[in-house]
Kinemage of the C-alpha trace (Angstrom):
@kinemage 1
@onewidth
@group {chain A} dominant
@subgroup {mainchain}
@vectorlist {calphas} color= white
{ca met a 1} P -16.573 74.390 35.158
{ca arg a 2} L -15.323 70.937 36.149
{ca lys a 3} L -14.173 70.203 32.587
{ca thr a 4} L -12.364 73.535 32.441
{ca thr a 5} L -10.464 72.772 35.630
{ca glu a 6} L -9.638 69.276 34.382
{ca phe a 7} L -8.408 70.722 31.087
{ca ile a 8} L -6.208 73.265 32.861
{ca asp a 9} L -4.750 70.597 35.155
{ca leu a 10} L -4.113 68.256 32.236
{ca ser a 11} L -2.531 71.020 30.132
{ca arg a 12} L -0.250 71.988 33.002
{ca thr a 13} L 0.769 68.363 33.599
{ca val a 14} L 1.568 67.802 29.922
{ca cys a 15} L 3.612 71.007 29.787
{ca ile a 16} L 5.565 69.998 32.884
{ca asp a 17} L 6.221 66.517 31.476
{ca val a 18} L 7.578 67.931 28.222
{ca leu a 19} L 9.499 70.833 29.719
{ca ser a 20} L 11.074 68.813 32.532
{ca thr a 21} L 13.120 66.941 29.924
{ca leu a 22} L 14.733 70.288 29.037
{ca leu a 23} L 14.587 72.213 32.308
{ca gly a 24} L 14.749 71.511 35.997
{ca glu a 25} L 11.498 70.610 37.769
{ca glu a 26} L 10.908 74.067 39.258
{ca glu a 27} L 11.672 75.838 35.991
{ca ala a 28} L 9.379 73.428 34.133
{ca glu a 29} L 6.528 74.120 36.567
{ca ala a 30} L 7.008 77.886 36.258
{ca ala a 31} L 7.149 77.706 32.459
{ca ala a 32} L 4.073 75.443 32.394
{ca asp a 33} L 2.152 77.948 34.494
{ca asp a 34} L 3.201 80.766 32.149
{ca ile a 35} L 2.064 78.771 29.104
{ca val a 36} L -1.262 77.634 30.563
{ca tyr a 37} L -2.181 81.014 32.028
{ca gly a 38} L -1.068 82.736 28.829
{ca ile a 39} L -3.471 80.561 26.842
{ca ile a 40} L -6.224 81.219 29.375
{ca gly a 41} L -5.588 84.954 29.016
{ca leu a 42} L -5.911 84.726 25.240
{ca tyr a 43} L -9.028 82.587 25.185
{ca ala a 44} L -10.806 83.444 28.441
{ca gly a 45} L -14.555 83.466 27.926
{ca ser a 46} L -14.301 81.795 24.515
{ca gln a 47} L -15.511 78.416 23.458
{ca ile a 48} L -12.762 76.436 21.801
{ca tyr a 49} L -13.383 73.533 19.441
{ca val a 50} L -10.890 70.709 19.704
{ca ser a 51} L -11.118 68.351 16.744
{ca lys a 52} L -10.743 64.615 17.051
{ca leu a 53} L -7.246 63.309 16.693
{ca asp a 54} L -8.077 61.316 13.570
{ca ser a 55} L -8.855 64.522 11.674
{ca leu a 56} L -5.392 65.810 12.593
{ca asp a 57} L -3.851 62.550 11.422
{ca arg a 58} L -5.501 62.866 7.994
{ca gly a 59} L -2.999 65.485 6.867
{ca ser a 60} L -0.130 63.152 7.628
{ca arg a 61} L -1.924 60.261 5.918
{ca asp a 62} L -2.619 62.374 2.836
{ca arg a 63} L 1.037 63.442 2.584
{ca gln a 64} L 2.106 59.787 2.822
{ca ile a 65} L -0.355 58.815 0.092
{ca ala a 66} L 0.972 61.563 -2.182
{ca ala a 67} L 4.570 60.517 -1.486
{ca glu a 68} L 3.844 56.841 -2.209
{ca tyr a 69} L 1.914 57.493 -5.417
{ca asp a 70} L 4.027 56.634 -8.464
{ca gly a 71} L 1.607 57.747 -11.164
{ca thr a 72} L 0.213 54.332 -12.035
{ca thr a 73} L -3.220 52.794 -11.638
{ca val a 74} L -1.556 49.888 -9.820
{ca ser a 75} L -0.332 52.430 -7.277
{ca ile a 76} L -3.903 53.698 -6.822
{ca glu a 77} L -5.125 50.154 -6.193
{ca arg a 78} L -2.289 49.478 -3.736
{ca leu a 79} L -2.873 52.718 -1.821
{ca ser a 80} L -6.610 52.072 -1.735
{ca lys a 81} L -6.045 48.702 -0.084
{ca lys a 82} L -3.299 49.920 2.233
{ca trp a 83} L -5.324 52.825 3.620
{ca asn a 84} L -8.739 51.135 3.376
{ca leu a 85} L -10.049 53.928 1.159
{ca ser a 86} L -11.851 53.811 -2.157
{ca glu a 87} L -9.892 54.507 -5.323
{ca val a 88} L -12.092 57.564 -5.859
{ca arg a 89} L -11.021 58.866 -2.431
{ca ile a 90} L -7.338 58.244 -3.245
{ca tyr a 91} L -7.719 60.282 -6.459
{ca ala a 92} L -9.444 63.075 -4.499
{ca ile a 93} L -6.609 63.138 -1.948
{ca leu a 94} L -4.018 63.304 -4.731
{ca arg a 95} L -5.894 66.202 -6.388
{ca lys a 96} L -6.040 68.036 -3.081
{ca met a 97} L -2.347 67.480 -2.385
{ca arg a 98} L -1.390 68.664 -5.912
{ca ser a 99} L -3.474 71.777 -5.404
{ca leu a 100} L -1.855 72.476 -2.032
{ca ser a 101} L 1.580 71.892 -3.555
{ca arg a 102} L 0.859 74.404 -6.326
{ca gln a 103} L -0.370 76.983 -3.811
{ca ala a 104} L 2.759 76.548 -1.714
{ca ala a 105} L 5.128 76.799 -4.688
{ca pro a 106} L 6.673 80.251 -5.151
{ca ala a 107} L 5.412 82.215 -8.147
{ca gln a 108} L 7.904 82.531 -10.971
């Protein structure tokens, strides 16, 4: 229960901080309450998994790797060193990104 209350308080504070740059303080607090209680209404009684931030950052990293890859083995070596990943892992990331790119491309 304590963690739930802390999470709600933190969520509300973050919402207020972000919204107060766009709205007045009172409007930001009201909007933050609406957001937080709306989320509570959707997920009340549920357990929610929140992944570690580094797993969220991997998507960004993988997109950067794909963008920096120039098709050469020298590029693979450079990316491997830059990101502290094995060359095998760089190839796997590039395969995954190509696959995602193909899935996202409209069918012709």
